[in-house]
C-alpha positions, -999 to 999 in steps of 0.1 A, spaced: -475 -33 642 -458 -23 609 -441 -49 588 -403 -47 585 -391 -30 554 -377 -53 529 -342 -41 518 -340 -35 481 -309 -50 465 -287 -25 447 -289 -26 409 -263 -49 394 -238 -32 372 -229 -51 341 -193 -51 332 -182 -36 299 -177 -61 271 -143 -69 257 -146 -47 226 -161 -18 245 -134 -19 271 -108 -20 244 -123 10 226 -123 29 259 -86 22 264 -78 31 227 -98 63 230 -77 74 260 -45 69 239 -37 102 223 -10 88 200 -33 60 189 -62 83 182 -40 107 162 -26 79 142 -61 65 136 -72 100 123 -42 100 99 -51 65 87 -87 74 82 -77 105 62 -56 82 39 -85 58 36 -107 87 24 -80 97 -1 -77 62 -16 -115 58 -17 -117 91 -36 -90 79 -60 -107 46 -65 -140 62 -73 -124 88 -96 -132 118 -74 -96 128 -71 -64 120 -90 -85 107 -119 -63 122 -146 -30 114 -130 -16 104 -164 -24 137 -179 7 158 -189 -5 191 -173 29 207 -168 62 211 -186 86 182 -181 101 182 -146 80 212 -136 93 224 -102 70 229 -72 51 261 -70 71 276 -41 103 273 -61 89 292 -90 94 284 -127 127 270 -138 151 296 -153 152 293 -190 186 289 -206 197 318 -226 229 322 -245 245 324 -279 250 295 -302 287 285 -299 287 275 -336 272 308 -348 306 323 -356 315 293 -378 286 299 -402 293 319 -433 263 342 -437 274 354 -471 276 320 -486 251 312 -514 225 286 -508 233 252 -522 210 238 -549 199 204 -536 179 195 -567 208 176 -582 214 157 -549 178 151 -537 151 147 -564 124 157 -538 141 190 -530 116 211 -551 87 196 -532 100 207 -498 88 243 -501 53 232 -512 51 207 -483 62 233 -458 35 257 -470 8 230 -466 20 221 -432 19 258 -421 -18 259 -431 -26 231 -406 -31 246 -372 -23 223 -344 -34 235 -310 -11 223 -283 -24 223 -247 -10 249 -225 12 234 -198 19 249 -165 54 261 -157 50 250 -120 28 225 -102 18 224 -65 43 195 -57 61 195 -90 59 173 -121 78 143 -134 98 139 -166 66 138 -187 49 167 -169 25 146 -148 14 160 -114 35 144 -87 7 150 -61 -19 131 -82 6 103 -87 14 100 -50 -23 97 -42 -29 72 -70 2 53 -60 -10 52 -24 -42 36 -36 -23 8 -53 2 3 -25 -24 4 3 -48 -18 -17 -22 -44 -22 -10 -43 14 -46 -46 29 -58 -73 6 -26 -94 8 -27 -91 46 -64 -102 47 -57 -132 25 -26 -141 45 -45 -138 77 -73 -161 64 -48 -187 54 -28 -185 86 -59 -185 108 -75 -215 91 -44 -236 90 -34 -226 126 -68 -234 139 -68 -268 122 -33 -277 134 -38 -265 170 -73 -280 174 -69 -313 156 -32 -321 164 -20 -356 155 -10 -364 119 -29 -333 106 -9 -310 130 24 -328 120 17 -323 83 9 -286 87 40 -282 108 61 -297 80 45 -273 55 53 -244 79 89 -255 83 93 -257 45 81 -222 40 101 -207 68 133 -225 58 137 -203 28 146 -166 34 115 -144 32 127 -119 7 143 -145 -16 111 -165 -17 92 -133 -27 117 -126 -55 115 -162 -68 77 -162 -69 76 -128 -85 101 -139 -112 80 -170 -120 45 -155 -118 53 -122 -135 41 -87 -128 7 -74 -118 -13 -62 -88 -31 -95 -84 1 -114 -87 17 -93 -60 -12 -99 -36 -11 -137 -41 27 -138 -37 27 -118 -4 -2 -139 9 15 -172 1 47 -160 18 33 -141 48 8 -166 64 35 -184 85 37 -159 113 -1 -158 118 -2 -196 116 23 -200 144 5 -177 169 -30 -190 161 -18 -226 165 -4 -219 199 -36 -202 210 -58 -231 199 -36 -256 217 -40 -235 248 -78 -231 245 -89 -265 232 -86 -280 268 -104 -250 285 -136 -256 305 -159 -238 281 -147 -260 252 -152 -291 272 -187 -279 282 -195 -273 245 -183 -308 237 -204 -323 265 -236 -308 251 -229 -322 216 -214 -291 198 -196 -301 166 -159 -296 159 -163 -267 135 -186 -249 159 -161 -253 187 -133 -241 165 -148 -210 150 -178 -201 173 -163 -208 207 -125 -206 204 -120 -181 176 -136 -151 194 -113 -156 223 -82 -155 201 -95 -128 177 -73 -101 193 -42 -120 182 -56 -123 147 -65 -86 144 -31 -74 157 -13 -97 132 -36 -84 104 -26 -48 112 11 -57 114 10 -75 81 -6 -45 63 25 -24 71 48 -52 62 32 -59 29 30 -23 19 68 -21 23 72 -54 4 51 -41 -25 72 -9 -27 104 -29 -28 90 -52 -55 78 -23 -76 111 -5 -72 129 -35 -85 106 -39 -114 88 -70 -101 57 -54 -87 27 -37 -105 24 -35 -142 39 -6 -162 5 10 -168 0 15 -131 17 36 -105 26 29 -69 50 44 -44 76 19 -55 74 29 -92 76 65 -82 108 58 -62 122 40 -92 115 69 -115 128 94 -90 162 77 -90 170 89 -125 155 123 -119 175 129 -87 207 129 -107 194 159 -126 185 177 -94 147 170 -96 141 158 -61 103 165 -57 90 131 -68 113 113 -44 102 136 -15 65 132 -24 66 94 -25 88 91 6 67 115 27 34 99 18 46 64 24 64 73 57 33 92 70 9 63 63 32 35 74 42 53 106 7 62 116 -6 27 109 23 12 129 16 35 159 -21 27 157 -13 -10 156 7 -7 188 -21 12 205 -46 -15 193 -24 -43 206 -22 -25 240 -60 -20 240 -67 -57 233 -40 -71 256 -59 -92 282 -32 -85 308 -41 -48 308 -78 -53 313 
């Protein structure tokens, strides 16, 4: 008599993790992946500019002043007669200046000496790929270098603001009590002043500079992240997994940043991405108004400020270059942020 066959249980399928499932949803979003490719391209550009591989000599005057883009061809040279030529008497005798200027006899000798000195001036291009500014600097190199400064400021200011908002929001939401009330009072003080006016006031007090702009934007922009993180911590601090961690003796810091923070990380990441776009636009506005980066640096805001005077003379290429570069990166980053928010949304899992 044969023994009954023991049924073999089917292999258990492990469910995909949170981040793997989010990446799968993001990968299926064509707009999100296209935007991510554009953002990655800009990241490579600014890394090349930071390391000196590209746009290293953006301050070099390689073209004639206000050199037009290559597809427009060289600017027509003005030709015409001198309107005062008919008023000059060609038969008049030269005036002897020796009685008027005691140095007049030396002028001829000095002119001969100056003619012997050969000064080689660099050859400047009549046209540039995307045109040149009023000093003959390449607009394309300036746009790439300006993107490095603007994106660098936006990313680092957003990271610093996210750290401040996350730490204060976690403390207020988890601890509550007098600590939460005090942090709420600080939050209300910062939000009671209009956002843009607070930025202008701090910029006027602290002065110009890339580091100053980062600090100003971080000090002003942490409030939105604080509010969302605080609400998430209030909701999670009474969950079962937090109570279980408390029951086995886990400390407060471990519960705040090891147990609760991973469950609210999607909110933090989305806010970080949103603040990058917001701070890039804020830096451009500050630099345009003369309160941003220092004068020896270039950003998209300083390019727009320079292009304002050039546009009156019909030189539009610097304005177009800065606007197109900024609009391309900001739009792509915003669309990627929307796709990332949808991918991390727990309601869509």
